[in-house]
C-alpha positions in Angstrom: -81.1 -18.6 -68.6 -77.5 -18.2 -69.9 -76.4 -17.8 -66.3 -78.1 -21.0 -65.3 -76.5 -22.8 -68.2 -73.1 -21.5 -67.1 -73.8 -22.7 -63.6 -74.5 -26.2 -64.9 -71.2 -26.1 -66.8 -69.3 -25.0 -63.7 -70.9 -27.8 -61.7 -70.0 -30.4 -64.3 -66.4 -29.1 -64.4 -66.1 -29.2 -60.6 -67.3 -32.8 -60.6 -64.8 -33.7 -63.3 -62.0 -32.1 -61.4 -63.0 -34.1 -58.3 -63.0 -37.3 -60.3 -59.6 -36.5 -61.7 -58.3 -35.9 -58.1 -59.7 -39.3 -57.1 -58.1 -41.0 -60.1 -54.8 -39.3 -59.2 -55.0 -40.7 -55.7 -55.6 -44.1 -57.1 -52.6 -43.8 -59.4 -50.5 -42.6 -56.5 -51.4 -45.9 -54.7 -50.4 -47.9 -57.7 -47.1 -46.0 -58.0 -46.4 -46.8 -54.3 -47.1 -50.5 -54.9 -44.7 -50.5 -57.9 -42.0 -48.6 -56.1 -41.5 -51.1 -53.3 -42.8 -54.1 -51.6 -43.3 -52.0 -48.4 -45.5 -49.5 -50.4 -47.6 -52.4 -51.6 -48.1 -53.7 -48.1 -49.0 -50.3 -46.8 -51.6 -49.9 -49.7 -53.0 -53.4 -48.9 -53.8 -52.5 -45.3 -54.7 -48.9 -45.9 -58.3 -48.1 -46.3 -59.6 -47.9 -49.8 -60.6 -44.5 -51.0 -64.4 -44.0 -51.0 -66.0 -44.6 -54.4 -67.8 -41.7 -55.9 -71.5 -41.9 -56.6 -72.3 -42.6 -60.2 -74.0 -39.6 -61.9 -77.5 -40.0 -63.2 -77.3 -40.3 -67.0 -74.0 -38.6 -66.9 -75.6 -35.2 -66.2 -75.1 -33.7 -62.8 -78.0 -31.8 -61.3 -77.6 -28.0 -61.0 -80.2 -25.7 -59.6 -80.1 -22.0 -59.8 -80.7 -20.2 -56.6 -84.3 -19.8 -55.5 -84.2 -16.0 -55.7 -83.3 -16.1 -59.4 -85.9 -18.8 -60.1 -88.7 -16.8 -58.5 -87.6 -13.7 -60.3 -87.6 -15.5 -63.7 -91.0 -17.0 -63.0 -92.6 -13.8 -61.9 -91.0 -12.0 -64.9 -92.5 -14.5 -67.3 -95.9 -14.1 -65.7 -95.7 -10.3 -65.8 -94.4 -10.3 -69.4 -97.7 -11.4 -70.9 -99.6 -8.9 -68.9 -97.1 -6.2 -69.9 -97.5 -7.1 -73.6 -101.2 -6.9 -73.4 -101.1 -3.4 -71.8 -98.2 -1.9 -73.7 -99.3 0.6 -76.3 -96.8 -0.5 -78.9 -97.3 -4.2 -78.3 -101.1 -4.4 -78.3 -103.7 -3.9 -80.9 -104.8 -0.3 -80.5 -108.5 0.5 -80.3 -108.7 3.9 -81.8 -112.4 4.3 -81.3 -111.9 6.5 -78.2 -108.4 8.1 -78.3 -106.5 4.9 -77.4 -108.2 4.6 -74.0 -111.6 4.2 -72.6 -112.3 7.2 -70.4 -115.2 5.5 -68.5 -113.0 2.6 -67.3 -110.3 5.0 -66.2 -112.7 7.2 -64.3 -114.3 4.3 -62.5 -110.9 2.7 -61.5 -109.6 5.8 -59.8 -111.1 8.2 -57.3 -112.8 11.0 -59.1 -112.2 13.7 -56.5 -108.3 13.3 -56.8 -108.3 14.7 -60.3 -109.4 18.0 -61.9 -113.0 18.6 -62.8 -112.2 19.0 -66.5 -112.9 15.6 -68.2 -110.0 15.8 -70.6 -107.5 16.8 -67.9 -108.9 14.1 -65.6 -108.5 11.5 -68.4 -104.9 12.6 -69.1 -104.0 12.5 -65.4 -105.5 9.0 -65.1 -103.7 7.9 -68.2 -100.4 9.2 -66.7 -101.1 7.4 -63.4 -101.8 4.2 -65.3 -98.5 4.5 -67.2 -96.7 5.3 -64.0 -98.2 2.1 -62.4 -97.0 0.1 -65.4 -93.5 1.6 -65.1 -93.4 0.8 -61.4 -94.4 -2.8 -62.1 -91.7 -3.1 -64.8 -89.1 -1.6 -62.5 -90.1 -3.9 -59.7 -89.7 -6.8 -62.1 -86.3 -5.6 -63.2 -85.2 -5.2 -59.6 -86.2 -8.7 -58.7 -84.4 -10.1 -61.7 -81.3 -8.0 -60.9 -81.2 -9.2 -57.3 -81.7 -12.8 -58.5 -78.8 -12.4 -61.0 -76.6 -10.9 -58.3 -77.2 -13.8 -56.0 -76.5 -16.3 -58.8 -73.3 -14.5 -59.8 -72.1 -14.5 -56.2 -72.7 -18.2 -55.9 -71.0 -18.9 -59.2 -68.1 -16.7 -58.1 -67.6 -18.8 -55.0 -67.8 -21.9 -57.1 -65.1 -20.5 -59.4 -62.9 -19.8 -56.4 -63.3 -23.4 -55.2 -62.7 -24.7 -58.6 -59.5 -22.6 -59.1 -58.1 -23.9 -55.8 -58.9 -27.5 -56.7 -57.3 -27.1 -60.2 -54.2 -25.6 -58.7 -53.9 -28.4 -56.2 -54.5 -31.0 -58.9 -51.9 -29.4 -61.1 -49.3 -29.7 -58.4 -50.2 -33.3 -57.6 -50.1 -34.2 -61.3 -46.6 -32.7 -61.6 -45.5 -34.6 -58.6 -47.0 -37.9 -59.8 -45.4 -37.4 -63.3 -42.0 -36.8 -61.6 -42.4 -40.0 -59.6 -43.4 -42.0 -62.7 -40.3 -40.7 -64.6 -38.1 -41.8 -61.7 -39.4 -45.3 -61.9 
């Protein structure tokens, strides 16, 4: 969730830098008009810069990548199931040694385990725990892959933003120099 929030902030920042660049181009046109009559005539016949679209309620839309969204949704779905089945997070039923042997025996093939009832129950309990661990690791893997994709996309966005800011900085310095010359 924090990564998504940071992505939203990056998107807003990029849009503000784009707006600043557009404002700088407009100010450059005004400087050219002030500088000479010829600059004013050129600006008059030159095509106007395209207007930017107004943002909806001042908040740009940012969407995290689909892989991260899917991983977050599946993680939230599995979280409740996990809490119901986790021995430390559920209310324990101590009436039958923390597990119901009849349910375990019926859910797994009986000939895959030893004939001894206690050993069979322990093996089945171990298998159940391993299945839960596998499910948890699968969930973590999908979250990690989603996070990796989101981080890569935000890294690209940061690279773009860095280039735009550097260009904007140079243009601001040039415009400032031209204004001081007037």
